[in-house]
C-alpha positions as CSV (number, residue, x, y, z in Angstrom):
1,M,88.7,82.0,16.8
2,R,86.2,79.8,18.9
3,T,83.4,81.6,20.6
4,V,82.8,80.8,24.2
5,K,79.2,80.5,25.2
6,D,77.9,82.3,28.2
7,W,76.3,79.1,29.9
8,W,79.3,77.0,29.6
9,L,81.1,75.9,32.8
10,Y,83.6,73.6,31.2
11,Q,85.7,75.5,28.7
12,G,83.8,78.6,29.8
13,S,85.1,82.1,30.5
14,G,87.3,83.1,33.4
15,T,90.1,81.3,35.3
16,S,89.8,77.7,36.3
17,A,89.0,78.7,39.9
18,E,86.1,81.0,38.6
19,R,84.8,78.1,36.4
20,R,84.9,75.7,39.4
21,A,83.1,78.3,41.6
22,R,80.3,78.6,39.0
23,L,80.0,74.9,38.9
24,L,79.6,74.5,42.7
25,S,77.2,77.4,42.9
26,T,74.9,76.2,40.2
27,P,71.9,74.4,41.7
28,A,71.2,70.7,41.0
29,P,67.8,69.7,39.6
30,P,65.6,68.6,42.6
31,W,65.8,64.9,41.5
32,R,69.5,65.0,41.6
33,A,70.2,66.8,44.9
34,F,72.1,64.6,47.5
35,N,72.7,65.3,51.1
36,G,75.7,63.4,52.1
37,E,77.1,64.3,55.5
38,G,80.7,64.7,56.3
39,A,83.5,66.6,54.7
40,H,85.8,64.5,52.9
41,P,88.8,66.6,51.8
42,P,88.7,67.7,48.3
43,A,91.2,66.5,45.8
44,G,94.2,68.7,45.6
45,A,95.8,70.1,42.5
46,E,99.1,68.9,43.2
47,G,101.2,65.5,43.4
48,P,102.2,62.9,40.7
49,A,98.5,61.9,40.0
50,W,97.5,65.4,39.4
51,E,100.3,66.0,37.1
52,R,99.4,62.9,35.1
53,T,95.9,64.3,34.8
54,R,97.0,67.8,33.8
55,A,99.4,66.6,31.3
56,R,96.8,64.5,29.5
57,G,94.1,67.0,29.8
58,A,95.6,70.3,29.1
59,D,96.3,69.7,25.5
60,Y,93.0,68.2,24.7
61,V,91.0,70.2,21.9
62,P,87.2,69.9,22.4
63,D,84.8,71.0,19.6
64,D,81.6,72.7,20.3
65,A,79.6,69.5,20.3
66,E,81.6,67.9,23.0
67,T,81.8,71.0,25.1
68,D,77.9,71.4,24.8
69,A,77.5,67.6,25.9
70,V,79.8,67.9,28.8
71,N,78.2,71.1,30.2
72,T,74.8,69.6,29.7
73,A,76.0,66.6,31.9
74,L,77.4,69.1,34.5
75,Y,74.0,71.0,34.7
76,L,72.0,67.9,35.1
77,R,74.3,65.9,37.3
78,R,74.1,63.0,34.9
79,P,76.8,60.6,33.6
80,L,78.3,61.3,30.3
81,L,78.3,58.2,27.8
82,V,80.9,58.9,25.3
83,T,80.9,56.6,22.1
84,G,83.2,56.6,19.2
85,K,86.0,54.7,17.4
86,P,89.2,54.0,19.2
87,G,91.8,56.8,19.2
88,T,89.2,59.7,19.0
89,G,90.1,60.9,22.4
90,K,87.2,59.7,24.5
91,S,89.3,58.9,27.6
92,S,91.3,62.2,27.4
93,L,87.9,64.1,27.7
94,A,87.6,63.2,31.2
95,H,91.2,64.4,32.0
96,S,90.4,67.6,30.2
97,I,87.3,68.2,32.3
98,A,89.3,67.5,35.6
99,T,92.1,69.9,34.3
100,D,89.9,72.7,33.2
101,L,87.7,72.9,36.3
102,G,90.5,72.1,38.7
103,L,88.8,69.0,40.1
104,G,91.8,67.0,41.1
105,P,93.2,63.8,39.7
106,V,90.8,61.5,37.5
107,L,89.6,58.3,39.3
108,H,90.0,55.7,36.8
109,W,88.0,52.2,36.6
110,P,89.1,50.3,33.7
111,I,86.3,47.7,32.7
112,T,86.9,44.2,31.7
113,S,84.5,41.3,30.9
114,R,84.9,40.3,34.5
115,S,84.2,43.6,36.1
116,V,81.3,43.8,38.8
117,L,79.8,46.7,40.6
118,R,81.3,45.8,44.0
119,E,84.9,46.1,42.3
120,G,84.2,49.8,41.6
121,L,82.6,50.5,44.9
122,Y,84.9,48.8,47.3
123,Q,87.3,45.8,47.8
124,Y,87.2,43.5,51.0
125,D,90.1,41.3,51.8
126,A,88.2,38.6,53.7
127,I,91.1,36.2,53.5
128,G,93.5,38.7,55.1
129,R,91.0,39.4,57.9
130,L,90.5,35.7,58.5
131,Q,94.4,35.2,58.7
132,E,94.7,38.1,61.0
133,A,91.9,36.9,63.3
134,S,93.5,33.4,63.5
135,L,96.9,35.1,64.4
136,E,95.2,37.3,67.1
137,Q,93.4,34.3,68.6
138,L,96.7,32.4,68.7
139,R,98.3,35.4,70.5
140,V,95.7,35.7,73.1
141,T,95.6,31.8,73.7
142,T,99.2,31.7,74.0
143,G,99.3,34.5,76.5
144,A,96.5,33.2,78.5
145,A,98.3,29.8,78.7
146,G,101.4,31.4,79.9
147,R,99.6,33.3,82.6
148,R,97.9,30.3,83.8
149,G,101.0,28.2,84.0
150,G,102.8,31.1,86.0
151,A,100.0,31.5,88.5
152,G,99.7,27.6,89.0
153,R,103.4,27.4,90.0
154,R,102.8,30.3,92.6
155,G,99.6,28.7,93.8
156,G,97.7,32.1,93.0
157,A,94.3,32.6,91.5
158,A,95.6,34.8,88.5
159,G,95.5,31.8,86.2
160,R,91.7,31.4,86.8
161,A,90.9,35.0,86.0
162,R,89.5,34.3,82.7
163,P,87.8,30.9,81.7
164,R,89.6,28.8,79.2
165,G,88.6,29.8,75.8
166,G,87.2,33.2,76.8
167,A,87.0,35.9,74.3
168,A,89.9,38.4,73.5
169,P,89.2,42.0,75.0
170,A,87.7,44.5,72.8
171,A,90.9,46.4,72.4
172,A,92.6,43.3,70.9
173,R,90.0,42.9,68.1
174,T,91.3,44.0,64.7
175,S,89.3,46.7,63.0
176,L,87.5,45.6,60.0
177,S,88.4,48.8,58.2
178,R,92.0,47.7,57.8
179,F,90.8,45.1,55.1
180,L,88.5,47.5,53.2
181,R,89.5,49.9,50.2
182,L,87.1,51.9,48.3
183,G,87.2,51.4,44.6
184,A,87.2,54.4,42.0
185,L,83.5,54.7,41.9
186,G,83.1,54.5,45.8
187,T,85.9,57.1,46.3
188,A,84.0,59.5,43.7
189,L,80.8,59.1,45.8
190,L,82.2,60.4,49.1
191,P,80.8,63.6,50.5
192,A,83.3,66.0,49.4
193,E,83.0,69.8,48.9
194,Q,83.4,69.6,45.1
195,P,82.9,66.6,42.7
196,R,85.6,64.3,41.5
197,V,85.9,63.2,37.9
198,L,85.4,59.5,37.4
199,L,86.4,57.7,34.2
200,I,84.7,54.4,33.7
201,D,86.7,53.2,30.7
202,E,85.3,51.0,27.9
203,I,82.0,50.0,29.7
204,D,81.0,48.1,26.5
205,K,83.3,45.4,27.4
206,S,81.3,44.6,30.7
207,D,79.3,41.8,31.6
208,I,75.7,42.2,30.6
209,D,74.4,43.1,34.0
210,L,76.8,45.9,35.0
211,P,75.0,48.9,33.3
212,G,71.9,47.8,35.0
213,D,73.6,47.4,38.3
214,L,75.0,50.9,38.0
215,L,71.6,52.5,37.8
216,T,70.7,52.2,41.4
217,V,74.1,53.7,42.4
218,F,73.6,56.5,39.9
219,E,70.1,57.2,41.0
220,D,71.0,57.0,44.8
221,G,74.2,58.8,44.8
222,G,75.5,56.4,47.4
223,F,75.7,52.8,48.5
224,A,76.1,50.6,51.6
225,I,79.0,48.5,52.7
226,P,77.3,45.5,54.4
227,E,80.6,44.5,56.3
228,L,80.7,47.7,58.0
229,S,76.8,48.0,58.5
230,R,76.9,44.7,60.6
231,T,79.5,45.9,62.9
232,A,78.0,49.6,63.2
233,L,77.0,49.2,66.8
234,D,80.5,48.3,67.9
235,E,82.4,50.5,65.6
236,P,80.0,53.1,64.2
237,T,82.6,55.3,62.5
238,V,85.7,53.8,60.9
239,A,88.5,55.2,58.6
240,V,88.7,53.3,55.1
241,A,91.4,53.7,52.6
242,T,90.4,55.1,49.1
243,A,91.4,54.7,45.5
244,D,93.0,57.9,45.6
245,H,96.5,56.8,47.1
246,E,97.7,60.4,47.6
247,A,94.8,61.4,49.8
248,G,94.1,60.3,53.4
249,P,91.5,57.7,54.3
250,A,87.6,58.4,54.3
251,T,85.6,58.5,57.3
252,I,82.4,56.2,57.0
253,T,79.7,56.1,59.4
254,G,77.2,53.3,59.9
255,G,78.5,51.7,56.8
256,Q,76.8,54.2,54.4
257,V,78.6,56.3,51.6
258,Q,76.4,59.1,50.4
259,C,77.8,62.0,48.1
260,R,77.0,65.6,48.5
261,Y,77.7,66.5,44.9
262,F,77.2,63.8,42.2
263,P,80.6,63.1,40.6
264,V,81.5,63.9,37.1
265,V,81.1,60.5,35.4
266,V,82.5,60.0,31.9
267,M,81.8,56.5,30.5
268,T,83.6,55.5,27.2
269,S,82.4,52.9,24.9
270,N,83.8,51.8,21.5
271,G,80.4,50.8,20.3
272,E,80.8,47.1,20.6
273,R,77.4,46.5,22.2
274,D,74.0,48.2,22.8
275,F,72.8,49.4,26.3
276,P,69.3,49.0,27.7
277,P,67.0,51.9,27.3
278,A,66.7,52.4,31.0
279,F,70.5,53.0,31.2
280,L,70.6,55.2,28.3
281,R,67.8,57.6,29.3
282,R,69.8,58.3,32.6
283,C,72.8,59.4,30.6
284,V,73.7,62.4,28.4
285,R,75.1,60.8,25.2
286,L,77.9,62.0,23.0
287,R,79.0,60.5,19.7
288,M,82.7,61.5,19.2
289,E,83.4,61.7,15.6
290,P,87.0,61.4,14.1
291,P,88.4,65.0,13.8
292,N,88.2,66.7,10.3
293,E,91.2,68.5,8.9
294,E,90.5,71.8,10.8
295,K,90.3,70.1,14.1
296,L,93.5,68.0,13.4
297,A,95.3,71.2,12.6
298,R,94.2,72.6,15.9
299,I,95.3,69.4,17.7
300,V,98.8,69.6,16.1
301,R,99.2,73.2,17.0
302,K,98.1,72.4,20.6
303,R,100.1,69.3,21.2
304,L,103.2,69.9,19.1
305,A,103.2,73.8,18.8
306,V,103.3,73.4,15.1
307,D,101.0,75.5,12.7
308,V,100.5,73.2,9.7
309,T,99.3,76.2,7.5
310,E,103.0,77.5,7.7
311,H,104.7,74.1,7.1
312,P,103.6,72.4,3.7
313,E,105.3,69.1,4.7
314,Y,103.0,68.8,7.9
315,A,99.9,70.0,6.0
316,R,100.6,67.2,3.7
317,F,100.7,64.7,6.5
318,V,97.3,66.0,7.7
319,K,95.7,65.2,4.1
320,D,97.6,61.9,4.0
321,F,96.1,61.0,7.3
322,V,92.5,61.9,6.3
323,E,92.7,60.0,3.1
324,R,94.2,56.9,4.8
325,R,91.6,57.0,7.4
326,A,88.8,56.8,4.7
327,E,89.9,53.1,3.8
328,G,90.3,52.2,7.5
329,D,90.3,53.4,11.1
330,L,93.3,55.6,12.2
331,A,93.9,57.2,15.7
332,T,94.9,60.8,15.9
333,D,98.1,60.0,17.8
334,Q,99.3,58.2,14.6
335,L,99.3,61.7,12.9
336,L,101.1,63.2,15.8
337,N,103.7,60.5,15.7
338,A,104.5,61.2,12.1
339,I,105.0,64.9,12.7
340,Q,106.9,64.2,15.9
341,L,109.3,62.0,13.8
342,R,110.0,64.5,11.2
343,L,110.5,67.3,13.9
344,S,113.2,64.9,15.2
345,E,114.6,64.6,11.6
346,A,113.7,60.9,11.3
347,W,113.0,59.5,7.8
348,P,114.4,62.4,5.9
349,D,114.5,60.6,2.5
350,E,111.5,61.5,0.2
351,A,112.0,58.1,-1.5
352,D,111.0,56.5,1.8
353,R,107.7,58.5,2.1
354,E,105.4,55.8,1.5
355,K,107.2,53.2,3.5
356,F,107.4,56.0,6.5
357,L,103.5,56.5,6.2
358,D,102.8,52.7,6.1
359,T,104.9,52.4,9.3
360,V,103.3,55.3,11.4
361,M,99.9,55.5,9.8
362,R,99.2,51.6,9.6
363,R,95.2,51.2,9.7
364,L,93.6,49.9,12.7
365,T,90.8,48.2,10.6
366,G,90.2,47.2,7.0
367,P,92.0,44.9,4.7
368,T,95.4,46.4,5.2
369,A,95.3,46.5,9.0
């Protein structure tokens, strides 16, 4: 039986709403307190995106080391950097946090070698805006020419009401906000009444500059959108679409986004590169080890409702999995696949057992991968 520690927020005592209330009432360290203004609506615990988060997070089985690290990050308002081999559940941890605390759908930023900071903050469709401006100018010019022609035939002065080439009225100008959308990181930094969970997945695949670029945003808890800052006098407050497609637009004033509560940031890494010390010291670090037999049994019980201690065949699969993993990496879902197949009465012949294991538990690394 797992012992729940009194100081835990994530996986702590009480209902999800009670744990979330304790999280929101826990004071931030003075150096991590932010004062974002506005009231962006909190993410709702409903809709397809929430159901996907809940389905993935509800069955996650954290151990004490993982729970301790998550709660440390929550108290300190710091990003959590999770490293470990593929298939150990690093990404699922973010969904588990969102589900356990009822913080709404996980915002997901998958990293590639081409990812840059601005992609995570916001996207600006400059070409779309240029095309729209050209069409608007064409409509204004065509309308003005028609009015001048009609006035000339009537001998009136209406056609001379505006000089040729005059600017379009302010009402005809296209709002810049139509061509902006906040990215996952930008959406997570909106000033909401409760934090969002942001998954920055496989950050070790990024360009060498991205971790350093993230430092300023993590320290400031906000960022500027220059395209909006330049037009703030004409349009001080705008509505901008967010990465949360099921939520409404965000209201941004003066081109500035500033969080009120630092988001729960989970960054995953497969350990393919090292990070600079300045980046590491601003993170709470967690090394996720492959689960042992006891934890594997808990995972099988949680995910498949099967107690391996009561089923010798499935207990044998757990042992096979651990033995094979010693010679090359395996992912936990490969064990779940094996048991699910037998629950469906597939591969029933004992003579095919080795072939079965080679099919569903093929190593991810090593000479036989």
